[in-house]
N, C-alpha and C positions, 0 to 999 in steps of 0.2 A: 684672700689667702690663697696661697699656692695649693694646687692638686697634688696631692701626695701619692695618690693610687691611681694606678692604671685600672680599667674595665678588663672584663673576661678576654678580650681579644689578644691580650699579650698572650696569655696561657695556650693560646690555639695557634700561637706562631709555628710556621713550617720548620721543620727538622733543620739541624745546623749543617751548613753546607762550606765548603771550602772559600775563602776569599778569592774574587779574581785580581788578578796582578798582570793582566795581559795589555795589551797594546791601548786599550780603550781607556784605563784607569790610569795607567803608568805607574803603578803603585810598585814599590821595590819588593823583588821576590825576596831579599833577605836584608835587614836593618830598617833604619825608620828616617825620615826625611825632616830637617830642620828649616824652616822657612822663619827670615827674621824681617821684623818690620811692618808697621802698618803703614805703609804710601810715602815713607820716607827715609832716605839714605842714611841721614843721619843714624838711624838703627842699625843699619849694616855695619856703619865704621864705627860704632860704638862696640858691637860683637866681636868684630875681628881683632880689636886689641887684647880679647883673652880668648879666641876660638879660632878654630881652622874655619875655612871659608863656607858658607851656610850654602844650603840648596837650593836657594832663590828666596823670595819675598812676596809681598801681597800689597795689591792696589786695587783702586775702585773706578769703573767706567759707569758715567751718567745716562740713562736711556734718553732722557728728555734733551740733552745738548749733545748727544752724539759723540761724546769726548771722554778723554780721564777727568777725575775729578782734579780740583783746583784747591790749594791750600790758602792760607790766611794773606790777603794782599793779593790775589788773584794768581799767586804763585804757581807754575806748572809741573808740581813735586810728584805728581803720581805719575805723570807721562815720564817725567827724567829718571825716578827710581825703575821704572818699567826698563826703559831704555839701558840703565846702567846694568840691570840684571842680565837681560836678554843680550847684551854685548859679551858675555860671558858663554863659556862651552857648557851646554848640556844643564842648565838651570831650570828651575820650575817657578811659573809666577801665578799666584791666585788672584784673579781678578773678580771681585764682587760687582757685577752688573747691575745697578740698583735703580728702580723707580719708585719705590715706596717714599725715599727721603725728598724727593722731589719730582712727583709724578707730571706725566705731560698732561697739559691742560690745566693744571693747577695753577690758581692765582694767590697763592701765599697764605690764605686764611686757614689758622690753626682749626677752625670748627670745620671745615669739608676738607682736610686733610686726608683722613682716614678713606672718606668715601671717595676720593680724587683717586686714592691709591688703587682702590677696587675697581674703579672704572678703567684705569690704566689696565689692570691685569686683566680685565673681560676684553679688553679691545687687542691687547697682545694674543690671547687665546684665540679670537678670531682673525689673527692674521696682521691687525693695525701695526704700525709702528717697527715691525720686521727690518725695514730697510734702515732703521736707526742703527743696526747693529752692525752695517757695511762698515764702517770706520774702523771697529775694532775688528771685524773678519781680515779686513785687509792687513791691519798691523800685526795680527796673529800670522797670517800668511807670509810676512815679511820677514818675520824672524822665526824661521821653520827648526833652527836648533833649539829653541825653547819649549819645554811642555807649558801648555797652560791648562788651569784650573779653573773653570769658569761657574761661580756661584749664579744661578739664577735667584736674584737678589738675594737677600740675606736675612738671617732670624725672622723666617718669612712665619707670619701666623694669619690666624681668621680675621682680625680684625683690620689688618692692611690687605688681603688678598682674596677674600673669599665673598662670593656672589650669593651663593648657597650653601645649605647644610652640608653639601658632598664636597664643596671647594674645588669643582669641576673647574672652576674659572681659573686656580693657580695650576692644577693638574695639567689642564691642557695649553696653558700657557707656558710650562716649564718644556714639555714635550713639543710645543711647536718650536720655540726657541733653538731648543737643540737640536733638532730635524734640519731648522733652516741654517744653523751655523754649520752644522756638519756637513751637509751639501754644499755650500760655498768654502769650506776647508781645504785648500790643495795641499798643503803640508802635513795633513793627519798629524797633528801634534795638540789636539784640545779633548778635554774631558771634562764632565760636568757634575757639578757639587750640588745636593740638595740639602741647604742649611735653615731647619726651621727653628723658631723657639724648642726648647726642650720637651714642652708639656704636648706638643701637637703633632709630634714627628709622624706618628701612624697615619693620623685623619687628613694629613695633607699631603700624604706621599704620592708621588706621579707615576710610580710604578718600575720595575726594574729596567725597561727595556733603554732608557735615556738616562737614568742616574748612575753614575760611575763611582762618586765618593758620596759618604753622608759626612756634613759637616756639623760642628759643635762648637757653640761658644762656651769659653772656659774660665769662669772668672771665679769669685769668692763662693757664691751660692751652689755651685754646681759642684764644690768640695766641702759644703757642708760649713763653710766658714762666714761669720758675721763681716757685716760691712758697716764702716761708720760713717754717717751723713751728718755732720756737722755738729749738730745737736742731738742725735740718736742713732743707737744701733738699729741694725736692720738684721734679722735672722731669717734663716729657710725653715721657718715654721715656728710654733709659738713656745718660748722658753718655759722649762717646766711640762710641757705635754707634748709638744712634736720637735723641742729642741733641746739639747743639753748645751748649757753656757760653759759648764767647768769643763767639758771635754771638746767641745765643738763640733758636734756630731748632730745628726737628723736622727728623732727617736722615731721608730717605727715597728712592724711585726714582720714576722717569718712565719711559715706554716710548719709545723711539726705534727707528724704522725703520732697518735697515742698507741698502746698496746693494741686496740680495736680496729687499728688502720684508720681513725678517724683524725682529720686535720684540725689542729688547734692551734690556735694563735699565740704567739709567744714574742715577746719585747724583744728589740732587737736594736742596736745603734749603727749607724752607718758614716762611713767618711764620706759618703758622695749621695747626691740627691737622687731620689728615688726614680725620677723620669731619666735621668742620666745613665743609671744602670741598665734600665729598660730600654734605653736607646741603643746602647751599645750591644745588646744581646739582640736587637731588632736588626741594628746591621750584619751582625755575625749571620743572622736567620737568612737574609737576602743576599749574602756572598759578597757584601760591598764593605770595602776598606773605608775607615773611618779618617778623617781630620779634624783636630782642634783650629777652626778656621779663624778663632779672634781668641787670644790669651795673653792674660796677665793677671797678678793680684790687684785687688782693688784696696781701698784704706780699710784696714781693720780696727783700728781703735783709735779714740781720742789721744793726742798729744803726739801727732807726727811731727818729723823733723823740719825745719823750714825750707831746706832745700827740697821737699817733696817727699822722701824717702819715708817708709814707715817701720814696722816694729822687724828688725833683721830676724828674730827667733819665728814670729808668726809668718813671715814671707820662707822661710825654711819648711815650716809645716806644709805652707801652701806647693811647695817644689815636692815634697815628698810625695803627696797625694796625688799631685797632677802627673807623677811620672808611675806611681803604682798603680794606677787606673788601668795603665797599658798591660798590666799581666794580671788583672782581677780573676779571682777564683774564690768565689764564697757565695751566700744567699743572694735573694733578690727579695725586695718586699714582697710580701702576701702571695708567696711561692714557696714550693716543698723542694727542698734537695739544695744543692749548690750548683754553680754554673762556672766554666771554663770561658772566660771572655778574654783569654790573651790572645795578643795578635791581631786583634782588630784594629785598633788605633795605629796607623802606618805614618802619620806624619802631623807636625804641629807648626802652626804659626805664631811665633813669640813677637809681641809688640816691641818690646826693647827701648820706650821712649820716655820722655819726660813729658806726660798727657796733662800737665799742668798748662801746658800751650795748645790744648784742645786734641781731638782724638787723633789728629795726624802729628801730634808732637813737634808742630813748625813753629818757629819764632814769626816769622814774618816781617811786613815793614813797620806795620804800627801795632805790635802785637801785645798780647796782654797774657797775665797768669791766672787761671782759675784759684780758687782756694784751696789747698792742697790737704783740707781734711774733709773734703766732700767728696761721696760716691768713687769713681774714677779718676780724679784731677789729682793724679800722685805720679811720683818719678819711679818708674820701674826698670829703667836702665841696669842693667846686672852689674855694670861696675861699680854702683852706688853702695853694693852691699859685700858684706863675707860672708856670713853662714849662709844666706840664701843663695848667693853665687856657688859657693861650694856644693850646695846640695843639687842645685840646677845641672852642675856639670858632672857630679856623681849620678843624676838620673841620666842623664845623656849616656853616658857610658854603659850603667849596668842595663838600659834598654835597648843597645846596641845601635845609637843614631849614626849617621854616616857622618854627620858634622860633630864634632867634640871639642872641648875646651883643649888648649894646649896647641901650638902651631899656627897661634898667632902673631900679629907685630907686638904683643903685650907681653911676652915673655914666657911663653910655653904654658907647662901645666901646672906652675905656681898659683896655690890658693891662700898662703898664708901673708896675712898684712903685718906690717911694721908695728912696733912698738910705739906708744903715745910718746911724743915728745916731752921733754921733762924742764921742769925747772922755767919756762916761759915767762920773760920778763921785759920790762919798759927798759931800754938802755941809753937813750937819749932823745930829749926834744926840741923841736924850733917852735916858733910862732905858727908852723905850717905843717909840720912832719912829726912824728912819733916812730923811733927805731925800738925794733925789739931784737931779742935774742932767744936761744932755749939750747937745750942738751941735745945732741943726736940722737936720732932714733936707731933701732937696729932692725934686721931684717934676715930671713933665712937666705935670700940671694943676695938684694941690695937695693936700698932706698935710693929712689932717682930723683924726687922733689919734696919739697915742703910746700902745702896749700893754705893761705893766709886769708882769715875770714871775719868781718865784722862781727859785732854781736848779735846783730839780727840775722846772722847766717848767709850774708852775700860774700862771695870770693872775692878778695881784692887783689888778688896775685899769686905768684908762687916764685920759690927759691929753691936753689940748689945747694945753699948753703944754710948753717943753721943761724940765719939772720935775715931781716926784713926792714925796709922802710916805708913806712905809709905816707905818701904826699900829699900836698894840696888840700890841705886841713885847714878848717875856720879857727881863728885865735881862741885862746881861752876857752877852749871847749873840749869836754871830756869824751873819750872814745873808747869802747871796749874791742879786744881781739881774741882771736884763738886760732892754733895752728893743727896741722895733723900731717903724717907723713904717709907716703904713697910708694909702691915700688912700680916696675916698668909693666907689671902685669895689672896695673889699677886696683889692687889689694891697699885700702887706706885705712890706716888706724883710726880710732876715735879720736874726736877733736879734743883739745885741750880744755881746762877750765879757762872761763873768761879773765883775760888780765886787763886791766883799765890804766889809761895815761892820758895826761891834760897837756896842751899846747899851750905855750908860752903866750903872754899879752903881745898883740901885734899893735902897730903903729898907729891904729884907728883907722877912721873913714865914717863916711857919711851913708845915710841911709838912701833908699831908691822908693820914689813913688810910682804906685802902680794905677792904672797900666802904664807901660814904658819897656824900656831896655834894661834888664837887671845887670846884665854884665855882657862885655866883648874881650875879656879876657879868659885865655883858653887855660882849662886846669884839665886834670886827671883826678881820679879818685872821688874824694867828696869835698864838697863847700858850702858853706852857708853863708847866706846874706840877708841883712835885715832891709825889710821892704815895709812899705807903709800903704795900707789900703786906705784911699780918699773916702770911700762911700761902701757902705755893707752891699753885697751882692755876690755872686758866683764868677769866679777868676778862673784862667787857665793857662798854662805855660808852653812856648814853642822853644825847643832846646835843638840848636845846629849842634853837629857833631862830626869826627873824622873816625874811623873804626878800622884796625889793621884785623879783624876777625868780624865772623858772623854770628848770630844768635848770642849778642851779649845785650847786657840790660842797663838802663838809665831809670834809677829810682829818684821821685820828686817826692818830698816830704814838706807839707806844707797846711797850717790851719787844722793841726793834730790830725791828719790822714795822709797816705801816700798813695801814688800810682806809679806802675811800672810799664816802661815803653821798651820793646826788643828793638834791636837795631841791625843790621848786617854789615859787613865791610864797606869801607867807601866813606863817602862824605852826603851828608844830608840832613833832613831835620825830623822830628817826632813831637806831635801833639800830646799834652797830659789829658787824660780826662777831667772832668770839672771838679774844683773844689769849691762846694757849694755853701750857702749860709756864712760867707765870711763878713766879721763884723770889721766897722773901720776902726784902723789903728795901726800898731806895729805889728808885724808878723817875723817868724823866722822862716826863711825859705832854705832847705837844704837839697842839694842834687849831687846825687851820687852815681859815678859811672862805672861800670866795671873793669877790669885790667885789660887795656888795648884799646879804649875809648878816651877821646879829648874831646870835652866840651867846647865849643868855640865861641857860643852866644847862647844867650837864656834872654827871651823876651815875654812879658806878662800882657794879657788882655783880660778884659773885662766883658763878660755877655751883656 
């Protein structure tokens, strides 16, 4: 169970002081910073279709490898994103300098992970591994026009960073690293971020001398919203006792003085985790600006969309609370009176990625998609939402962010979605294609495109007219389609209802025995084949392709299940995951390639 109340130490905190905003923290004296992206330039590109250029981005550096982190397929996406951001004028880059995920000296055994991280923390406190920061220092010095916010590890906790009850190991490591990096920083362009788990912020604090910012992870529970984890809901508190499921609020108590001056506990419901509110007060008391170092909504409920998006309305609620915390003025749990915490939070990092492809949102060479109804494996790209995007844009404006919606390449401040296309219908069929038509949509500015999806939610293509032909289909097969309308600002309507059509009978053809070559005939879109498994066992497929764009999916369906492989631009091949427990006999194999991908060969193999 989460700890809901802090001890008496909070009540004895120092009197409020003004926030530091000088050369050390680089916090803006007016306005707030918007940093976009968790390690991947795709987040920046998506944001700038609806908003002005952000103030920077966020990446990770690993102490063990002495290098920026890599993405799927060992792709250098973190350094590439850092290079991109630092190539612009006056930007900020938050760098999570991490050792807990992969500590120096660790052999990869999960059972010894926490102990290895603690040992690395103690070694850093004693001065070991400091030279592992030299590559990073050299990079920072070489980009003197960029301001770097260094997280000395992230979501720091006693479990991974403390070797004694006072956690002197982490405190000393933080100060040792900060002192070492400041001493070698010739460009005077670094500040240091203390980013703890929310329940231990006070116990692990390294002191005011080297802490320039205090970081906070801001997901669902921080804003007292539920998380759906495939089969169950996770709440910040026990429903009915410490959590109100009707209002999505954390239930607690405040202290109210009675007529005799005694403190009486009175029930009170909060929109924010109790430790979060106390942490903001702690930052204000210590004169430190705060940054949402990692933030995005997680899955709220069952029934997410197949593209990984969640409830638009709940996401909008999340955004409203996310920004309202920045000017909180109200009671604190187990405290008397009200507290003005406005102006403490000076910057946010919004992830803005399709997190079904990992924490980096990177498709990779042999990519995969996590289930979209499990924890944080969801799509949080703002362009995928309507009410949520509007709430987010309104929050930026109301809180005086330096970057705002409008001014991007996506059509200014337009936040209104087009109407849903009408009268979707099948207008023609052949043995390998189905043609569609629909009534045009309307928009307050202009409809710029229609997006066409199959019934599984995979986008097949786009059209600038109110018609589309899906090709490379299997004969005598029924397919379902949906269409939505989008404008230049990436506001998109809801999808139409599914409309089905059946291809005409083909000229026939024999089946293919497995293992072997299924086809060498090139095709786009979806194509089905009849194949024969000569014996029971485990099979997999290797699919050769050419693609005109990156981050495209090839979906393979066989033996009652499917697997995804992600491809980048160019030519190559991908291997599916295994199809296990395949019985001998005739099966249907379906390969579906997203728009822009041509499948050139399909081969089958048996384990």
